[in-house]
C-alpha positions in Angstrom: -103.4 159.5 76.5 -102.7 159.2 72.8 -99.4 157.6 73.5 -101.1 155.0 75.7 -103.6 154.2 73.0 -100.9 154.0 70.3 -98.8 151.7 72.5 -101.8 149.4 73.1 -102.5 149.3 69.4 -98.9 148.5 68.5 -98.7 145.8 71.2 -102.0 144.2 70.0 -100.7 144.2 66.4 -97.4 142.6 67.5 -99.2 139.9 69.4 -101.6 139.3 66.4 -98.5 138.9 64.1 -96.9 136.4 66.6 -100.1 134.3 66.9 -100.5 134.3 63.1 -96.9 133.2 62.7 -97.4 130.4 65.2 -100.5 129.2 63.4 -98.6 129.3 60.1 -95.8 127.3 61.6 -98.2 124.7 63.0 -100.0 124.5 59.6 -96.9 124.1 57.5 -94.6 122.4 59.9 -91.9 125.0 59.1 -90.3 126.5 62.1 -87.3 128.9 62.3 -85.2 128.6 65.4 -85.0 131.7 67.5 -81.1 131.5 67.4 -81.2 131.7 63.6 -83.5 134.8 63.7 -81.3 136.4 66.4 -78.2 135.8 64.3 -79.8 137.3 61.2 -80.9 140.4 63.2 -77.4 140.8 64.7 -75.9 140.7 61.2 -78.3 143.3 59.9 -77.6 145.5 63.0 -73.8 145.2 62.5 -74.2 146.1 58.8 -76.3 149.1 59.6 -73.8 150.3 62.2 -71.0 149.9 59.7 -72.9 152.0 57.2 -73.5 154.7 59.7 -69.9 154.8 60.8 -68.8 155.1 57.2 -71.3 157.9 56.6 -70.2 159.8 59.7 -66.5 159.7 58.5 -67.4 161.0 55.1 
């Protein structure tokens, strides 16, 4: 039961952040393309994996 409540809360917060971001983009006219965001996230993930691999070898 607690997990369900937690999941709903996290989901609601996620949606609220997305809606706020959309409104900010409409207000400012500044949009960031999803491909750019995905590329940045992929880069961060690759860096984190590299760090973990180096740590595991040490």
